[in-house]
Every structure is written in C-alpha cells, then in structure tokens.
N, C-alpha and C positions, 0 to 999 in steps of 0.2 A: 748648722742652724740656718744657713743660707737657703736650704731647701724649703723652709717655711714660706718664703716669698712666692714659691710656685703654687701654693695652695690657693684655690678660689677664695675670694674675699669672704663669701658666706661661711666657708669652713673655718677660716681664721677667726671670724667673729664667734662662731659656735664654740670653738676650743677655748677661747678666752673667757667667754661668758659661763661655760659649763665647768671648766677645770682650773681656770686661773692662768698664771704666768707659766710659760713653757721653760722648764729648767734644762732639758737635754733632749737631743734627738739622736737616736741610734738607727743606722741603716741595717736591716736584717736581710737574710736570704729568704726565699719563699715565693717569689713571683717568677714563674718559668717563662712567661711571655714578656713583652716589653712593659716596663713599669717599675715599681719599687715598693718595698715593704719597710715600714719605719715604726719604731717605738717612740712615742712622745711621752716624756716624763714630766709630771707636774709635781707640786709640793706633796700631795697626799696620794696620788695614784698615777697610773700610766694607761695609755690606750695604744692600740695598733692602728695605723693608717696604711691602707693598701691603695696604690694608684695603678690602674691598668688601662691598656689600650684594647684588651680583649674583654668583652662584657660578661663572660661566663660566670665568674665568681660574684660580680655585682648583681647579676640577675638571680643567682642562687639565693643571696641574702635578701633581696627585695621581693622576689616572687615565690620562691620555693620554701624558704624557711618558715614563712607565716602559715603554710599549709600543714606543717608538722606539729604534732602534739607531744607524744611520748618521747620522741627523739630530740625534740627542740632543746632540751636541757643540755644535750651533748654538743651543742654548737655555740660558738662565742656569741654574746649578745651584740646586736647591731645598734649603734648609737646614732649614726648619721650616714646617709648615702647621697651621692651627688654625681651627676653626669653632665658633660658639656662637650660638644664637637668631637666625639670619638674618644674622649677620656672619661674614665670612671674612677670614683673614689668611694671607699667605705671606711668608716671609723668603727672599730669593733673592740670588744673586750680583750684586754691583755691577760692571758691565762698565766698565773704566777709560777707554775712548776711544770717542768717537762716530765714525760713518762720515764721513770728511771730504768736503766738497762736490766735490772733484775725482774722487771715486769714486761720484758719484750718476748717472753716465751709463752705465747698463748694466754695472755692475761684474761681471766674470766669476765672482768668488768668491761674490758674492751670488746670482747666477743658479744657480751650481753647488749652493749650499746648498739653494735651493728645489727644484731637481731632485731632490736626495736625499729631501726630504720627500715630494714627489709620487710618486716611484718606490716608496718604501718603503711608502706607504699606499694604493697604487693598488688599488681594489676592496675595501678594508677598511672596515668600518663604523666610524663615529666613536662612541666610547662615551659619548655625551652624550644625555640625553633631549630637550633643547632646545638649539638653537644658531642663530647668525646665518645667515640665508639671503639672498644677494644677490638683489634683485628690482627690477624696473622695471615698474610698473603704470601704467594710464592716468591715475590721480590724480596721479602724479609728473609725467607729461608735461604735464597741464593746469596744474599749479602753476607749472611753469617758464614755460610760454607766457604766463601771466598777468603775469609780471614784465616782459614786453616791451610796447611800444606795439602797437596793433592791426595796423598794416601789417606790422611786423616779425614779429609772431606768425603772421600769415597765411602769410608766406613760409617761416617755419621749421617750421610744423606738419607738412607732409608729410616734411620731412627728419628731424625728430625721430621721427616714427612709423616711418619706414624703419629707423632705427638701433635703435629699441626692438624692432622685429621681429627684427632681426639678433641682438640681445642675448638674446632668448628662445631662439634656436637654440643659443647658446653655453652657457647654463645647464644643467648636468647634474652629478649627484653621482658623480664618478669617483674622487676622492682627497681627502685632507685638504688644506685650504688655510689659510693664516694669515688672509687677508682684509684685512690692513692692513699691507702690506709697504713702505710709503713709506720713503724714505731716512732719515728722522729716527727710525725705530724699530729701526735697526741700530746695533750697537756692535762694537768690536774688542777682543779680549783682548791681553795683552802678547805672546802668541805669534803674533798675526796672525789668529787665528780670527775669522770674522765671526759675530755672535750676534744673533738676532732676539728682542727682549724684550717685545713687546706681543702678548698672545694673547686679547684680549677678543672678537675677531671670528672665532675658530677656527670653521671650517665644513668641509663636504664639498661640493666643487663642481669646476668646471673650473680646472685649474692656470693657464690664461691670465690669470685674475683676479690671481693673485699676481705673475706676472712683469710684468704691465702696470702695476700700482700702484708698482713699484719706480722707474718713470720719473717724474721731477718734472714739475710742470705738466701740460699736456695733450698733450705730445708735440711732434714737430718737423714743420715744414711740408714738408720734403723726405723725410720718413720715414727719415732716416738713423739715428736712435736706435732707432726701432721695428725697423728691419732688423738692427741690431747685437744687440739683445736677442733677437730671433727666432733669429738664427744661433747665438748662444751657447747658447740653450736647446735648440735642435734638435741641436746638436753633442753635447750630453751624452746625449740620448736615442739617438742613432745610429740603428741599424736596429730598435730595439725596437718591436714592433707596437702596444704600448699607446698610444703617442702618435705616430700616423702622420698627419702633416699637412704640407702644402706650406708653404714660406716665405711665399708670397703670402697664403695663407689665415690663417696665424698673425699676420702683420702686420695684416690686416684685423680679426681678433679683438682684437688689442691696441688698435687705434684705437677699436673699438666699446666696449671696456671703459673706456678713458679718457674717452670721451664720457659713459658711464654714471656715472662718478665725479663728473663735473661736474653732471649732472642730479640725482643723489642729494644732493649737497651743497646745491645751490640749492633743491631741493624742501623740505629739512628745516632749512635754516639761513639762508634769505633774510632773516629778521627778527631774527637773533641775532648776525650777524657785521657787521664794519665795512662801511659802504656802498661804500667804494672797493674792497674785496675782492670783494663781490658784483658790482659793476659790471665789474670786470676779468674775472671768470669768465664773466659773460654775454657780453662781447665775444669772449672766447676761444672760447666755445662756438659762436658764430655762424661763426667762421673754421673751426673743426674740422668742423662739419656740412657746409659747402661743400667742404672738402678731402675729406671722406669720399665725398661724392657723385661727385667726380671720380675717386677711387681705384677705386670699384667699377664 
C-alpha cells in the first residue's frame, strides 16, 4: 500500500473520487521496461495502473486507441492517463478472466480480433515517432550459434541463415501489429469478449507476426496448429486483395516467425533466464530448423 504515495496527487484524487477507498494493491508482472504494473482493488471493482518510463504504451492508449473502431472493443478501456517529467501512468480496465489454456491452440475469437486490427489499419501510418521493429540481424544469428558446441553450430549455421533470409522477406510495414500476442497477454470479459492488454511492442509490420505469436511454444511437428491458424485467418480475409496469400505460404511464414521468436529470445536472454529454459529452447530450435528444411 506504500506504493500509493508514489502516485501523482491528481491520480490519487481521481481514484478516491471514482472508485472509493482502496482495499488492496497487488503488484503484477507485465512491464518489460522500467516501471510497474498494479491491480488496485476497491469495494466493488478493480483497475489496473501501469507506470512506465518508456512512453510507448502510454502513447498507444492516448493516441492510437482513439483511432480504432472495430478493434477498440478488444483493448482495455482507458480511464485516466497522466505524464510528468519522463514518467507515464495509465489507469485501465481490469479484465476479469485470463484466456484458459484450452483456448491457446489457434482460438478463432483471438484470430478474428487480430484480423480486425490488421484490416482496420491496413496501409495506415502508426502515429508514433518511434516504435518496436521486428528484426533479425547477423549479430543475432552469431549470438545464437555461439551457444552451441562447434559441431552443432557448423550444422545449424546454413539452416539459420536460410530462415533469416526468409524472415527478411516477410518483414514489411503494411498494418499495425501488437507484436506480443502470446496467449498470456489475452483476457476475457464477462460477456466473452477477448481482450489484448499488453501494447509495449505496438508496431507496423506483417500481420503474420501477430498470428504466429498466438501459438504457444515453437509450433507442431505435423503443422496441424499452424494449418489451423492459417485457415482461420485466411477465412476472415476471404477474397480481400490486401492479404492475398496461399495457405502453404502462410504456414511457411508462421514457421519462420516462430523460429525468429526463439532466435530473438536466445540472443537477448541467454544469460538472464534459467539454464533449463535456455537449454529447452535451444533443443527445440534445432528440431524446428530441420523441420523447416523439410517443409520448404
């Protein structure tokens, strides 16, 4: 509860006047940069307060969200925003339910929501001066190869370089993307609406990135989940010429993006995450690289 004193006076007044006495404050995970994420509980409801030193998510809620219509329902409601001397706060809706694990396998409501975001923003500039850009450079490839023994690295190098080349062909700024659509970033309202509540990686790029990251892990060995996600997404686009791509090509892109997520994670987190986690991802990456070689 001591953290309440760190809130700007205007926010403290707003919370008291709007929701009453604060009953409990829970610190949550969810801010990747400096800052904090908290659930404030009141007598009859709760809200989420995010404090950030990076303005990305603050600007998304204050500048980008008002420009969205169809997709807006899939974003938490913004109650209050505040900025002062390099610190940013937002007070947003607390989504009551997490997306259950049985809906982590290409859930059609999730895919449909992302389709709304991509269709609605197709070709529209993102009103941010700076934003996250998915990338896979040679330094990332080299960093990952150094994690393996020499013999394994020698075998993997041409496979990694091939997928890296494929990734470069995918990257293009065609619509807004969330950039971090993994299943743990989705919630469900009481009325069943799916809501995406992490917007630190808002970007403008290929929508395949968003639909790929909804898939847990690095995908399936028989491509069954990749196929289900591709079919669901293509169904929503129908005959729209904006996203004219074959099922096979979309599955290939999904596989490329999932491999990129592993490369990005290993390149930047190999020395900060548990060794068992890193070891598992390294082993999975080997399997996925050979699976991709057979697929193409």
